[in-house]
ROZA-987777 format. One record per residue: x, y negated, z negated of N, C-alpha, C in turn; residue in one letter. Coordinates in steps of 0.001 Angstrom, whole numbers, padded with zeros to 6 digits, always signed. Atoms other than C-alpha are relative to their C-alpha. Example, Ala and Ser with C-alpha at 12.3 -4.5 7.8 and 13.67 -1.06 7.14 Angstrom:
BEGIN
+000890+001190+000000+012300+004500-007800+000900-001200+000000A
-000820+001190+000060+013670+001060-007140-000770-001090-000730S
//
This chain:
BEGIN
-000318+000369+001717-112342+040458-180021-000934+001060-000482M
+000318-000996+000760-113510+042592-182363-000853-000657-001419K
+000548+000598+001340-115524+042503-186000+001124-000579-000786T
-000519+000511+001367-114430+040368-188766+000191+000951-001010L
-000354-001203+001197-113026+042498-191706-001115+000325-000791S
+001193-000524+000612-115908+044748-193171+000224-000298-001415L
+000148-000022+001467-114556+044488-196370-000402-001766-000598V
+001153+001423+000297-116098+040661-196385-000987-000256-000410S
+001655-000431-000353-119475+041739-195977-000124+000760-001536I
+000294-000662+001142-118863+043844-199480-000639-000310-000724F
+000919+000477+000839-120173+041517-201647-001244-000419+000398V
+001224+000644-000746-123082+040915-199282-001255+001144-000443L
+001163-001191-000738-124664+044437-199112+000389+000820-001411A
+000324-000936+000958-129074+049590-200897-000754+000590+000688I
+001244-000606-000998-131452+051560-198761-000473+001313+000098F
+000832-001759-000494-133138+055177-198688-000636+000052+000644I
+001191-000361-001021-135122+056081-195564+000639+001347+000600G
-000165-001156-001146-135143+058614-192901+000826+000032+000904C
-001045-000096-001494-132532+059291-190031-001146+000505+000761K
+000386-000607-001575-133981+059347-186771+001096+000094+000742T
-000704-000700-001155-132148+061445-184298+000045-000778+001401E
+000107+000423-001067-131212+059578-181320-000233+001287+001303P
+000073-000608-001298-132378+060539-177602+001505+000261+000242K
-001678-000333-000680-129434+062353-175895-000382-000284+001753T
+000041-000109-001171-129042+061391-172576+000169+000791+001355P
-000271-000997-000433-128913+063787-169834+001065-000081+001061D
-000937+000322-000964-126614+062051-167505+001804-000133-000457T
-001548+000361+000102-123383+061431-169340+000945+001795+000101V
-000607-001108-000118-121006+064321-168497+001774-000702-000050E
-001539+000623-000199-116891+064152-169097+000380+000432+001650A
-000367-000158-001466-115281+063758-165655+001220-000550-000371T
-001487+000559+000258-111438+063011-165115+000174-001448+000391P
+000343+001305-000146-112494+059428-164209-000254-000491-001124E
+000498+000783+001065-113798+058560-167433+000723+000757-001586K
-000469-000393+001324-112027+058598-171121-001212+000252-001058N
+000641-000291+001028-113684+059271-174390-000622-001512-000309I
+000385+001112-000142-114436+055640-174840-001179-000646+000697P
+000952-000227-001124-116206+055379-171689-001217+000857+000016E
+001128-000657+000920-118094+058234-172756-001028-000126-000561L
+000999+000766+001050-119697+056947-175681-000500-001219+000389I
+000515+001047-000321-120293+053863-174213-001311+000359+001177A
+000338-000880-001040-121735+055788-171176-001580+000047-000889D
+001225-000257+000988-124086+057170-173759-000828-000385-000609A
+000676+001065+001004-125341+054584-175586-000439-000887+001431H
+000964+000985-000949-126748+052866-172233+001029-001076+000338G
-000790+001435-000687-123768+050393-171035-000535-000259+001444L
+000454+000525-001657-125005+050803-167276-001421-001160+000099A
+001422+001094+000407-128321+048886-168902+000262-001424-000381N
-000718+001178+000662-125967+045944-170134-000388-000913+001337W
+000127+001208-001155-126302+044155-166818-001072-000774+000026K
+001235+000871+000212-129898+043512-166960-000358-000555-001203S
+000431+000728+001044-129836+041809-169974+000570-001219-000091V
-000287+001461-000279-130256+038449-170204+000049-001212-001372N
+000325+000636+000893-131085+037480-173712+000093+001124-001200Q
+000321-001023+001293-130527+039587-177233-000425-000723-001466I
+000522+000937+001095-132495+038282-180422+000330+000984-001052D
-000237-001269+001458-131335+040424-184121-000149-000969-001291F
-000298+000255+001418-131269+039911-187562+000818+000658-000549M
-000957-000892+000502-128009+041056-189312-000326-000253-001917F
-000063+000369+001264-128981+042166-192786+000686+000829-001237N
-000883-000730+000854-126774+043621-195748-000583+000130-001408V
+001179-000247+001340-128627+045136-199075+001469+000553-000959D
-001074-000650+001065-126002+045929-201982-000365-000471-001202R
+001069+000327+000935-127459+046438-205098-001227-001082+000061D
+001059+001128-000187-129478+043300-205851-000141-001142+000803S
-000460+001195-000872-127992+041117-203300-000796+000282+001520I
+000301-000193-001398-129547+040533-200227+000605-000999+000945H
-000425+001264-000597-128032+038543-197358-000627+000382+001826F
+000640-000317-001711-129218+037962-193504+000261-001447+000705E
-000308+001046-000799-128649+035680-190745-000676+000639+001431R
+000551+000040-001464-129978+035638-186991+000743-000417+000572S
-001141-000033-001016-128456+035638-183873-001037-000086+001099W
+000678-000008-001679-130011+034548-180077+001048-000226+000934V
-001179-000344-000820-127262+035453-177481-000493+000143+001200W
+000309+000125-001407-127917+034220-174049+001133+000716+000838K
-001618-000676-000080-125523+036997-172788+000457-000859+001892T
-000588+000548-001508-125152+035548-168769+000700-001349-000468K
-000796+001202+000305-124475+031933-170248+001037+000071-001017K
-000461+000157+000985-122862+033013-173294+000021-000819-001449N
+000268+000876+001278-124352+030826-175364-001022+000473-001305E
+000619-000270+001459-125309+031523-179179-000207-001081-000685V
+000366+000946+000989-127510+030271-181681+000134+000831-001170T
-000049-000705+001271-127019+031083-185228-000933-000457-000793A
+001248+000643+000728-129722+030588-187589+000128+000699-001473I
-000320-000809+001798-128872+030979-191699-000959-000617-000767S
+001139+000618+000897-132036+029796-193927-000115-001401+000778G
+000852+001285-001209-132624+026045-192543+000889-000188+000785A
-001035+000243-001069-129168+025858-190681-000241+000817+001429D
-000174-000734-001785-128961+026630-186767+000837-001364+000349T
-001129+000469-001322-126117+025876-184391-000034+000784+001101L
-000281-000868-001407-125971+026713-180910+001045-000388+000743T
-001252+000535-000177-122738+026775-179315+000159+000945+001515Y
-000277-000836-000961-121273+028239-176166+001589+000610+000153N
-001253-000722+000356-118278+030449-176728+000926+000037+001088R
-001433+000520-000520-116319+029381-173894+000609-001327+000033K
-000178+000946+000027-116188+025834-175095-000328-000074-001974S
+000559-000054+001486-116000+025945-179233+000489-000882-000902M
-000720+001031+000835-114942+023112-181936+000336+001131-000984D
-000198-000684+000932-113954+024203-185029-001126+000675-000844S
+001544-000404+000556-117442+024365-186582-000335+001753+000881I
+000376-000968-001092-118241+026845-183806+001016+001223+000180A
-001010-001334+000153-115084+029085-184082-000684+000675-001267Q
-000066-000389+001241-116086+029408-187758-001322+000792+000245K
+001166-000572-000006-119518+030397-187140+000104+001408+001173T
-000028-000564-000653-118555+032384-184070+000805+001480-000515N
-000411-000760+000786-116707+034737-186482-000930+001313-000555G
+001306-001389+000702-120037+036382-188366-000229-000067+001671G
+000641-000649-000828-121348+036561-185043+001004+001084+000815F
-000783-001103-000423-118340+038833-183620+000064+000954-000823I
+000256-000654+001087-118766+040533-186803-001297+000926+000377N
+000898-000794+000030-122095+041463-186577-000832+000406+001319D
+000397-000522-001319-122565+041809-182976+000933+001424+000551K
-000861-001199+000142-119685+044453-183321-000732+001433-000356Y
+000709-000998+000535-121864+046491-185962-001404+000757+001263W
+000742-000444-000702-124708+046401-183574+000256+000767+001339L
+000036-000665-001411-123121+047136-179985+001342+000527-000184L
-001315-000168+000543-119812+048735-181321+000218+000928+001413A
-000187-001165-001311-120073+051753-178251+000124-000963+001070P
-000653+001257-000809-120141+048854-175925+001584-000580+000298F
-001754+000581+000318-116875+047455-177257+001071+000783+000596N
-001469-000727-000325-115111+049965-176683+000228+000137+001415L
-000378+000088-001447-115224+049451-172949+000506-001579+000124V
-000495+001284+000267-115159+045554-173504+001173-000319-000708W
-000727+000623+000232-112691+045517-175396+001435+000780+000188D
-000948-000810-000090-110374+048108-173592+001226-000785+000253A
-001447+000160-000147-106810+047434-173220+000667-001111-001298G
+000087+000900+001239-106948+045502-176677+000553+001158-001315N
-000325-001188+001155-106278+049199-178591+000178+001046+000456Y
-000531-001470-000049-104734+052439-178415-001100+000939-000597S
+001268-000552+000519-107184+055349-178991+000524+001624-000192F
-000502-001418+000318-106481+059367-180121-002051+000655+000201G
+001305-000928+000213-109400+062226-179755+000320+001348-000505H
-000372-001177+000457-109810+064783-181377-001474+001200-000021S
+001505-001281-000713-112619+068243-180539-000358+000288-001181L
+000598-000562+000966-113006+069258-184131+000319-000654-001435S
-000446+000560+001081-113051+067052-187417-000945+000287-000974E
+001289+000295+000975-115037+066940-190600-000380-001288-000027K
+000416+001454+000376-117294+063959-190285+000037-000644-001665A
-000340+000184+001910-116765+062225-194221-001439-000027-000202P
+000922-000108+000696-120198+061803-194795-001179+001127-000155I
+000825-001134-000373-122368+064732-193390+000844+001184-000261S
-000781-001209+000684-119514+067332-194018-000252+000793+001916G
-000353-000931-001162-120367+068443-190344+001092-000019+000998E
-001201-000043-000847-117548+069432-187759-000682-001290+001332N
+000374+000715-000931-117915+066702-185026+001359-000308+001022M
-000723+000615-000985-115694+065039-182257+000536-001172-000729Q
-000424+001603+000308-113432+061844-183641+000437-000334+001144K
-001163+001159-001068-112109+058867-181595+000174-000736-001178L
-000959+000742+001075-109705+057070-183597+000619-001801+000959T
-000465+001256-001053-109052+053329-181949+000471-000692-001059I
-000968+001138+000725-106386+051105-183213+000181-000878+000802V
-000461+001007-000365-106302+047595-182306+000931-000463-000092Y
-001056+000635-000319-103662+045481-181000+000498-000697-001392A
-000074+000697+001182-101699+043703-183875+000667-001799+000040N
+000020+001710-000433-101894+040022-182151-001583-000170+000492D
+001431+000015-000605-105241+038673-181202-001198+000555-000735G
+001078-000177+000649-108709+038519-182222+000020-000292-001548G
+000658+000665+001682-110307+038200-185967+000871+000898-000929Y
-000116-000741+000924-108772+041283-187654+001041+001019+000969T
-000730-000816-000600-105703+042393-186010+000505+001306-000519P
-000432-001512+000546-104240+046092-186168-001119+000634-000850G
+001234-000898+000423-107720+047165-187521-000059+001557+000409D
+000061-001549-000568-108432+051371-186857-001801-000155-000828A
+001180-000752+000071-111792+052722-186563-000362+001444+000654Y
-000209-001238-000320-112877+056259-186606-001528+000396+000355D
+001461-000399-000206-115984+057472-184794-000017+001418+000291F
+000770-000927-000085-117933+060292-185116-000865+000557+000681Y
+001337-000351-000947-119863+061964-182754-000365+001488+000715F
-000001-001048-000088-121066+065247-181189-000655+000197+001483K
+000350-000091-001284-121473+066573-177762-000751-000832+001339D
+000926+000564-000434-123993+064283-176797+000743-001483+000149D
-000880+001140+000151-121365+061104-177362-000773-000788-000690Y
+000587+000849+001130-123671+059658-179798+000616-000193-001304I
-000666+000196+001456-122136+057852-182957-000786+000721-001157I
+000791-000157+001167-123422+059457-186074+000868-000514-001012R
-000466+000568+001249-120978+058238-188400+001302-000801+000474E
-001272+000783-000232-117762+055446-188600+000649+000155-001158W
-000994+000898+001267-114683+054313-191008+000560-000590+000555T
-000713+000910-000692-113377+051553-190563+001477-000113-001307Y
-001641-000124+000741-109282+051122-191912+000531-001190+000102R
-000950+001357-000810-108057+047667-192113+001581+000188-000223K
-001824-000287-000812-104529+047562-190542+000279+001429+000130A
+000099-001793-000139-104979+050901-190033+000396+000891-001164N
-000225-000587+000800-104654+051834-193233-000282+001596-000528Q
+000780-001430+000270-104620+055840-194467-001225+000061-000383E
+001356+000013+000626-107407+055068-196906-001160-001033+000542E
+001658+001388-000284-111325+053650-195811+000100-000903-000494P
+000632+000949+000560-112153+050680-195995-001402-000034-000073S
+001575-000472-000309-115851+051490-195366+000043+001335+000950L
+000840-001167-000815-117830+054734-194359-001176-000298+000378T
+001191-000046+000336-121203+054300-193194-000402+001147+001073T
+000452-000582-001334-123875+056276-190976-000285-000749+000973T
+000588+000715-000836-125110+055531-187720-001435+001012+000368W
+001290-000915-000305-128761+056275-187618-001140-001057+000029E
+001143+000899+000178-132479+054975-187409+000481-000606+001887D
-000794+000369-001529-131234+054753-183395-001912-000159+000529Y
+000588+000514-000895-133608+052965-180937+000058-000199+000889T
-000380+000053-001412-134073+053115-177283-000635-001429+000366E
+000657+001469-000607-134713+049585-175703+000696-000330+001094I
+000024-000037-001343-134516+048883-171950+001406+001173+000329N
-001490-001419-000433-132067+052453-171535+000908-000143-000915G
-000838+000171+000900-130066+051411-174501+000171+000671-001402M
+000206-000664+001252-129549+053363-177680+000591-000825-001138Q
-000697+001480+001022-129062+050831-180675-000042+000749-001082I
-000466-000483+001353-128128+052300-184082-000871-001358-000995S
+000509+000734+000687-130527+050216-186322+000304-000154-001866K
+000072-000072+001289-129134+051407-189724+001101+000485-000355S
-001584-000627+000307-125553+052100-191633-000275-000188-001120H
+000328-000378+001463-125835+053545-195184+001704+000711-000125K
-000875-001050+000522-122867+054850-197132-000638+000730-000718K
-000069-001362+000329-122675+058161-198353-000984-000077-001779A
+000615+000333+000990-123893+056867-202104-001026-000860-000508D
+001667+001112-000451-127093+054401-200945+000468-001188-000821G
+000104+001374+000827-125063+051608-202745-000070-001247+001243S
-000666+001227-000624-124393+049744-199533-001159-000023+001816F
+000999-000299-000794-127448+049359-196543+000646-001092+001259H
+000109+001395-000785-126451+047220-193529-001318+000615+001446L
+001137-000256-001083-129260+046971-190712-000469-001044+000780Y
+000331+000568-001037-131091+045495-187959-001426-000389+000150F
+001231-000080-000124-134372+043756-187760-000210-001169+001052T
+000552+001049-001012-136241+041471-185277+000696-000188+001114Q
-000856-000301-001605-134252+043301-182416-000871-000486+001062L
+000979+000553-001205-135605+041849-178983+001478+000090+000950K
-000906-000175-001204-133927+042574-175486-000889-000633+001159V
+000764+000464-000786-135040+040420-172936+000947+000446+001557Q
//
């Protein structure tokens, strides 16, 4: 499963802040046994996910004068999700969802993808094709970086056929990305990956901004147990 169309949150979401350079793991090395998506997931600490029992986070989007937020509690071992939006709370198990839970789960998939996209490169393996370039100009910084492009299959999921371009340096930590709806050539949304924090051995980006500062998606109340 992957994210809902990022275009759907354009109307929701600006904030100017300082970039935080992520820590670079010492153990990530290219090997014949691992492909680029796996190396990116490893660099962000996927090996530590197995010890996670619960993750709490608030998903925030600022655009112009509009602010949107919703919170999630995900009990990963049980696959139980609690959605909190304003005064409304809904708890459901992702293995057995009614129509209301299905609709709510679409928002969860979107927000979780933003938070954990590097891990989804492994979790979604087999549901997308990918290509890799050793040197491409990153769309926001203009720096030369490596680029991984993934294109999801045309069936299944919430947004079949969508494409993502991940830009990263030799440490495999994502710095920028572009979402392209239905694998169109023109970007639907391009943002930074910044304000990294290390939690339980995992590198998580808490802030994503457009180049012009008109859009800021960020995470607060982030807690991992």
